[in-house]
N, C-alpha and C positions, 0 to 999 in steps of 0.2 A: 656770489653775487652776479648782479645779473646789471646790463644797460639796457633798458626799454627806450627806445626812438619810436615815436608817433608822428606822423606826418596827417594833420589834419585840416578839415575845413575852417577859416577865420571865426565864421557865425557861430560853431561849435565849440568855442575855446571854455567858455562862461559852463558850458553844460559839463563839461570833460574836467573843468574843475570841481566843479562841486560835487561830482561823482567820485574824484577821486579824494577830497576831505573827506566823506561819508566814508571811506574805504580807509581811512586814516594815514592818506599818504599827500604830506604836505609838502615836501622837497622835491623842485623840479627848476628845468629851465625852459624858458620858453625863447622862441624866435620866430620871427617872420623872414619866412624863405618863398621862393618860387619854383613853381614845378608842371610839370604834367604827366597825365598818365593817359586813361582808357578817355578822358573827358578831351583829349587832344586840342583843347580851348576852341575858343569862336572869333568870327571875322567881324570888322566894323568899319563903318566906312566915316572918314571924316573929310570932308572939306575935295569931295568928289574921290578921294582914292584909299579901294580897298586895304584894309591891315589887318593881317592873319595876328591873333594874337594867342601863342600856346603856353605861355607862362602863366602859368594864374598865381594867384595870392595863396598861400597855405599858411599854417601854425605847424613848427617842428618841437615838439616835448620831448627834452631827454630826461630821463630819470633813472637814477641809480637805484637797486633795492637788493636786499642780501633775499635770498633762494625762498622765503617760504611767504615774498610778497609778491612774487612774480605774477600766477594766476590772479590776483587779488587786483593788483594793478592792473592788467590786462585785461580782464571783465570792467573794470571803471570806465576806463578809455573808450571801450568798445560801445559801454550803455550809455554813454553822452556823447560820444561821434557819429551814432548809428541816424543815418536817416533812410537809410535803403536804396540810395539812388548812387549814380555813378559819382566818383569822386568823393564818397564817405573817406578815404585814408590807407593808411598800412599802418603794421606795427613792426618794427625788427626789434628783438632781442639777441643782443651779444653777448658773450662773457665778459668779465669785467674781471682781469686778474690782480688789479692793486686798485684802492683807494686811501688817499691820504688827506687827511684832517690838516691843514696847514695852521692854522690856529695851537692845536693841542699836540700834533705828530702824532696821532692816533693811526691806527691803520687796519685796513681790511674793514670786517662785519661793524666792528665799532666805529669805524670813521663813516660809515650811510648811516647808522642810525638806526 
């Protein structure tokens, strides 16, 4: 079992979801987050003052999958999120030692589905 976390541009969420649904990946958690990377933000002038905005809005996807769905899920995220520009995002894959479905008490791969 693996946990896949992806940080993507907010405007690419619909495209990523569409690619995930095509890959038969339907379970995910989506959060609005702020962060910075190579983009390093931008400067903005408001009422004569210069403001540096370096935490930009992003979307964080969290998806738990069984081992046979890892590459399929990663490929779908890349296909939906890639624009070829700086700031497309990152994908992190970590081991998921345990998963428990609260409703039924199922554990492990059965709980992920």
